[in-house]
C-alpha positions as CSV (number, residue, x, y, z in Angstrom):
1,M,-1.4,8.6,28.8
2,S,-0.9,10.7,25.5
3,Q,-3.3,12.2,23.3
4,Y,-3.6,11.7,19.5
5,T,-5.4,11.6,16.6
6,V,-4.6,9.4,13.6
7,G,-5.9,10.2,9.8
8,F,-5.3,10.1,6.2
9,K,-5.6,12.3,3.3
10,I,-5.6,11.3,0.1
11,D,-5.8,12.9,-3.4
12,I,-6.5,13.0,-6.9
13,G,-4.0,15.1,-8.0
14,R,-3.3,17.0,-11.1
15,Q,-2.5,13.9,-13.4
16,R,-5.5,11.5,-13.1
17,S,-9.1,11.5,-13.7
18,T,-10.0,9.2,-11.0
19,N,-8.5,8.7,-7.4
20,E,-6.0,6.0,-7.1
21,D,-5.5,6.0,-3.4
22,A,-6.9,3.7,-0.4
23,G,-6.3,4.0,3.1
24,A,-8.1,2.7,6.4
25,V,-7.5,3.5,10.3
26,F,-8.4,0.8,12.5
27,D,-8.3,-1.5,15.8
28,A,-5.8,-4.3,16.2
29,S,-5.7,-6.0,19.7
30,G,-3.0,-4.5,21.8
31,C,-2.5,-1.4,20.0
32,D,-4.0,1.9,20.6
33,V,-4.7,2.3,16.8
34,A,-3.2,1.1,13.2
35,F,-3.0,3.0,9.7
36,V,-2.4,2.5,6.3
37,V,-2.3,4.7,3.3
38,C,-1.5,3.5,-0.1
39,D,-1.1,5.5,-3.2
40,G,-1.7,3.1,-6.6
41,M,0.4,3.9,-9.5
42,G,-0.4,2.4,-13.1
43,G,-3.4,4.7,-14.2
44,M,-5.4,2.8,-16.8
45,A,-3.9,-0.6,-15.6
46,A,-5.7,-0.2,-12.1
47,G,-3.7,1.6,-9.7
48,E,-6.9,1.8,-7.5
49,V,-7.0,-2.1,-7.6
50,A,-3.0,-2.2,-6.1
51,A,-3.6,0.1,-3.5
52,A,-7.3,-1.3,-2.4
53,E,-5.5,-4.7,-2.5
54,A,-2.3,-3.7,-0.5
55,V,-4.5,-1.4,2.1
56,R,-6.8,-4.9,2.5
57,V,-3.9,-6.9,2.7
58,V,-1.6,-5.0,5.6
59,Q,-4.5,-4.5,7.6
60,E,-5.7,-8.3,7.8
61,T,-1.8,-9.1,8.3
62,I,-1.6,-6.5,11.5
63,V,-5.0,-7.5,12.7
64,A,-4.1,-11.3,12.6
65,R,-0.5,-10.8,14.0
66,F,-1.6,-9.0,16.9
67,A,-4.5,-11.1,17.7
68,E,-2.2,-13.7,18.4
69,S,-0.3,-12.3,20.7
70,S,2.1,-9.3,21.2
71,P,4.3,-9.6,18.6
72,E,7.1,-7.2,17.6
73,P,5.5,-4.5,15.7
74,M,8.2,-3.6,13.1
75,I,8.2,-7.3,12.3
76,V,4.5,-7.4,11.6
77,L,4.8,-4.3,9.6
78,R,7.6,-5.9,7.3
79,E,5.3,-9.3,7.2
80,A,2.6,-7.1,6.1
81,F,4.5,-5.2,3.1
82,V,5.7,-8.4,2.2
83,R,2.2,-10.1,1.7
84,A,0.7,-7.2,-0.1
85,N,3.6,-7.1,-2.1
86,D,3.0,-10.6,-3.3
87,V,-0.5,-10.2,-3.9
88,V,-0.1,-6.9,-6.4
89,N,2.7,-9.0,-8.0
90,A,0.4,-12.3,-8.6
91,K,-2.3,-9.7,-9.9
92,N,0.2,-8.3,-12.1
93,A,1.2,-12.1,-13.2
94,V,-2.3,-12.5,-14.3
95,E,-2.5,-9.6,-16.3
96,R,0.8,-10.5,-17.9
97,T,-0.5,-13.9,-19.1
98,V,-3.9,-12.0,-20.2
99,R,-2.1,-10.0,-22.4
100,R,0.4,-12.6,-23.9
101,A,-2.6,-14.9,-24.3
102,A,-4.5,-11.8,-26.3
103,A,-1.7,-10.9,-28.1
104,Q,-1.4,-14.7,-29.3
105,E,-4.8,-14.8,-30.4
106,N,-4.5,-11.9,-32.3
107,D,-1.0,-12.8,-33.6
108,I,0.5,-9.7,-32.7
109,E,4.4,-9.8,-32.0
110,S,5.2,-7.6,-29.4
111,D,8.6,-5.9,-28.1
112,R,6.5,-4.5,-25.1
113,E,7.6,-6.9,-22.3
114,D,11.4,-6.9,-23.9
115,S,11.8,-2.9,-23.8
116,G,10.0,-2.8,-20.0
117,E,6.8,-1.2,-21.4
118,D,4.5,-4.0,-20.2
119,A,6.3,-3.7,-16.6
120,R,5.5,-0.2,-16.5
121,A,2.0,-0.3,-17.6
122,L,1.1,-2.8,-14.9
123,M,0.1,-1.5,-11.1
124,G,1.8,-1.2,-8.4
125,T,1.4,1.2,-4.9
126,T,3.4,3.0,-2.3
127,C,2.0,2.3,1.3
128,V,2.7,3.9,4.7
129,A,1.3,1.9,7.8
130,G,1.8,2.0,11.3
131,V,0.7,0.8,14.8
132,I,0.5,3.0,18.0
133,R,1.2,0.7,21.0
134,A,1.4,2.1,24.3
135,G,1.9,5.7,22.8
136,E,5.1,4.7,20.8
137,L,4.6,4.8,16.9
138,F,6.2,2.0,14.7
139,L,5.9,3.0,11.1
140,G,7.1,1.7,7.9
141,H,6.8,2.7,4.3
142,A,7.5,1.5,0.8
143,G,7.6,4.1,-1.9
144,D,7.2,8.0,-1.9
145,S,4.3,8.1,-0.1
146,R,4.9,10.1,3.5
147,A,4.1,10.0,6.8
148,Y,3.9,13.3,9.1
149,L,3.4,13.9,12.6
150,W,1.6,17.5,13.6
151,R,2.4,18.8,17.2
152,S,2.3,21.9,18.5
153,G,0.9,23.8,15.1
154,R,4.3,22.4,13.1
155,L,4.1,19.4,10.6
156,M,7.1,17.5,10.8
157,R,7.8,14.4,7.9
158,L,8.7,11.2,9.4
159,T,9.1,9.2,6.0
160,G,11.0,9.8,2.8
């Protein structure tokens, strides 16, 4: 049996005053271990909310799907990413509605949405998630967050 350690590192970076990252290492039936790491985007528009929600949804999906049977790991990872994306997009839709209502209430005309500024100001997140089953790593990622393998004193990048 292979021996390995799974972990994640999050960093506030140089641009922000708060950490918008989130992650978890957790158990899922039939897996040696599972993990997810998200890097929130959006600054004042709650990148930390997007990251936390994505971690929650990815973890819940992996745990639930592996509890059912012995599913194909890559299919479960894809489903987890799609569900997390849907949750973050739904939160952004609510925020857009709130912003529009506030602008109408204050009788403000805005070209922000037309210019794309509104979309950029909302939250988002990158995501790296994986499961190890029977010593085999199954890995998925969206965005520019990375997964690495540390072996024999060397670091090897596995994603983007």
